[in-house]
N, C-alpha and C positions, 0 to 999 in steps of 0.2 A: 484731230482724233478721228479715226475711221468711224463710219456710221455703225450703230449697234445692229447686231444680227436681228433678223425678223424670222417668224416661224417658217416662211417658205424657203429661207436660206438652208434649212435642214432637209428639204425634200430630196436632195441628191443623195442623202444617206439611206433612203428607203429603197426597198425592193418589193415588187408586186407580190402579194400573198398568193396569187393564183399561179403565176408563171415565173416569178423571180426576176422579171425584167426591171429595168430602171424606171423610176417614177418622175413625173413632172407635174407642175401646176396645170390645171385645165380650166380655162375660162368658160367652157360650155357645160360644166357640171354645176350642181347646186352649191351655193355658198362658196364658190371657188375651190372645188374639190381637186382630186388628183386623177391622172391617167397614166398608165404605163405605156411603154413604147410598143407593146403588142395590142394596145387598145382597151384593156380592162379599165373601167372607170369607177371612181368612188366619190360619192357626193360628200361635200363638207356640210357642217351644221353652222347655222348662223351664230351659235354660242361659242364658236371658235375651235372646234375639234373636227377630226376626220375619222369616220368609222370604217376600218378595213375589214371588219368581221361580217361583211355581207355574205349572202349565200348560206353556208353551213352554220354560221354563228358559233355559239359555244354552248356546252352543256352545263357550265358552271354558273352559279348565281352571283351577279355583280352586287356591289353595295347599293342599297336603296337610296332614294332621295332623303328619307328620314335619317338614315345612318350618316350620310354625307353632311347633312345639315348639323347633326350633333357634333361631328368631327370638326367642322369648320368653326362652330361656336366655341368648342373647347380649345382648339389651337389658337383661334383669334384672341382668346382671353390670356394667352401667354404662358399657360401652365407648362408646356414643353419647350419653351424658348431656349433653355440651356442645351437641350438636345439639338435644336436647329442650329445653334451657334457652334456646337461641337462638330456637326456634319459639315457646316460651312468651312470651319477652320481646317478640318481634315482634307476636304476636297481642294481647298486652296493650296495646301502644302503638297498634295499629290500632283497637282497640275502646274506647280510653279515652274516657269520656264517654257511651258507649252504655248506657242504663239497664238494659235486659234483652236483651243481645246473643244472637244465634243463630249458631251455628257448625255448618257441615256439613263433616265429614271424609270426603272422597271417596277411598276406599281406606284406610280406617282401620286395617286389619290388627289387631294385638293391642291397639291403643289406647294404646301407649306415648307417642306424641307428643300425642295429644289430652288425656290425663290431666293433664299439667302446665298446659295451657291452662285447663282447667275448674277446676283448683285455684286459679288466680289470678283467675278470674272466677266467683265462687260463684253469681251469679244468671243464669248463661248456660244457655240451652237448647241441646241438641246432638243432631245425628243423625249416626251413624257408619255409613257404607255400605261394604260389602266383599262380594266374591264368595264368600269362604271362610267357611263356617259354623264351621270350626275356629278361625279367627282371631277371629270375633265372639264365640265362647264366652269367650275370654280378654278381649276388649274389654269385654264386659258386666261382668266382674269388675273390670277396671282402671278403667273409667269408669262407675260405677253410676248417674250422673245422665243418661247418654246413651241415646237410643233407637237400638238396634243393628239394622240392617236388611240382610239379604242382598240384594244387587242387583248387576247388571252395569252398570258405569260407561259402557259404550259405547252403552247404550240410553237413551231419554229418562228422566230421573230422576223418581222418584215423589214430587216435591216441588212445592209451589205456586210460582207466579211471585213473585219478590221475597221469598222466605221467609227468606233468610239475609243476615247482615251480613258474614260471612267464610266463604270456602271454603278448607279446607286440602287440599293435593294433594301428598302426600309419597311419592315413589318409586312413583307410581301412574299409571294411564292418564289421559289428559287429554281431556275432552270440552268444549271451550271454549264452544260455543253453549249447551249445557245449563248450564254453570257460570254463564254470563252471565245466562241466563233466571232462575235461582233466586236470584240476588243482587239485593238492593234497589238503587236508585240510590245511588251512592256506595260500594257494597260493594267488597270487595277479595278477590283470589285470592292465596294464599300457596303457592308451589310450591317444593319441594325436589328437586333433581336431583344426581346424582353429578357432580363437576367433573373436568376433565382432571387426570390424575395419581392419581385415586382408586385406592387399593390397588395402586399400580404395583409396589411391592416384592414383592407376592405373585405377580405375573404371571410372575416369573422362576422360580417353583417350582411353580405350579399354573395350568393354563389357565383363565382367566376371560373372561367376555364383555367385549368391548371397550367403552370409553367414547368417545363421539364427541368429537373435539376442537372441533367447532363446535356443541356441544349448546346453548349459551346463545343463539346466533343462531337456531338452528332452533326453539328454544322460543319466542322472541319472535315469530318468523314464524308459527308454528302458532297462536298466540293473537291475532295481530294484528287480525283482523276483529272481535273481541269485546272485547279488552282492550288497554290501553296500559301499558308498563312504568313503574313508579314508583321502582324502586331494586332493587339486588341486593347481597348480602353473600357473600363467600367465607369459608368456615370450614374450618380444617385441624385435625384431631384425631389426635394421635399414638396409636398402638395398641400395647399390650403384650399379646400373644396367646400363651396356652399351646396345646398341641395341640388340646384340646377346643374352645377359643374359635375357633381357625381353622376347624375342621370346621363349627361352628355358623355362622360368618360365611359360608362358602361355601354351605352347605346351606339357608340361610334365605331365599334369593331365587331368581331365575331360573337362576342357575348350577347349582342342584340338578338341573335337567332335562338338563344337558349334561356334568357332570363325571364322570369315572370314579372310583368309590369307592376302588379300589386305589391309583390315583394320588394321590387326596386323602389317604389314610392315610399314604402315603410322604412327601408334601409336609408333612403336619402334624408330622412328626418331624424335618424338615430345619431347619438353623440359618437364622435370619432376623433382620433388624434394619431399622430405619428404615421400618416399615410406617405409613402415614398414610391416614386416611380424609379425603377432600376433598369438600366439598359447596358447592353454590350455593343460597342462599335468595333467591328472587326474589319481589317484590311487584308485582302488576298491579292497576290500577284498571279498573273496568268502563267501557267507552266509552258515551257518552251516545247 
């Protein structure tokens, strides 16, 4: 059996964010970072990721260490395991017959959704992009064969044209033109979004950000110039949440920026039943 891919095996897929030149590993940079053929250097972090957002950086606020810790605790507890399995199964089907597939996880977070995909595709090369270095520290441990890169998804992606066979986009910003650019002909985009009714029972006891009832239609419209829909699956996951689970669920995402901690503590102790997570898993093909 061929050796499993390692993170540096995916470096050839990258392009310099400064000049678009090809990238390579550079032993003279911190923690085995990268250097492009024009000489621009990017240090690696000992926690296993490379930050390409040097210089200008980004105006967006990345997930904090506390948010990432809450997400890791919630996902480690297995509450969203059915979603992880559904993503894994969909990716395996889409990449069946591809000898050495390339997956880009755009908004990889802690790597919990990418890891099962890589486990079922042992010869896959992968790049995990996220704005939060705290998330990528965990992703580097969760997905040891993936190249973890700090990057702002709203900017042109530091990847070569046609580099990927599959782009994962799970609860993350969508940059359709760039996702189409980095996909090879015939490549697919797998998007996961909350579905109407997601966590509806919790909204009676804690104020959460609203879920658009027309989210599926708006998603298809936003991707329409670059992608065409190939199918969608609805997934309903019943949740049994103790007070700590509920706190982690609320604090692991955008709600963390809006919820009142005292109100959350009160809600965590309130009786609740019938809590369901609802997701839409959508597959899009790249337009010719």
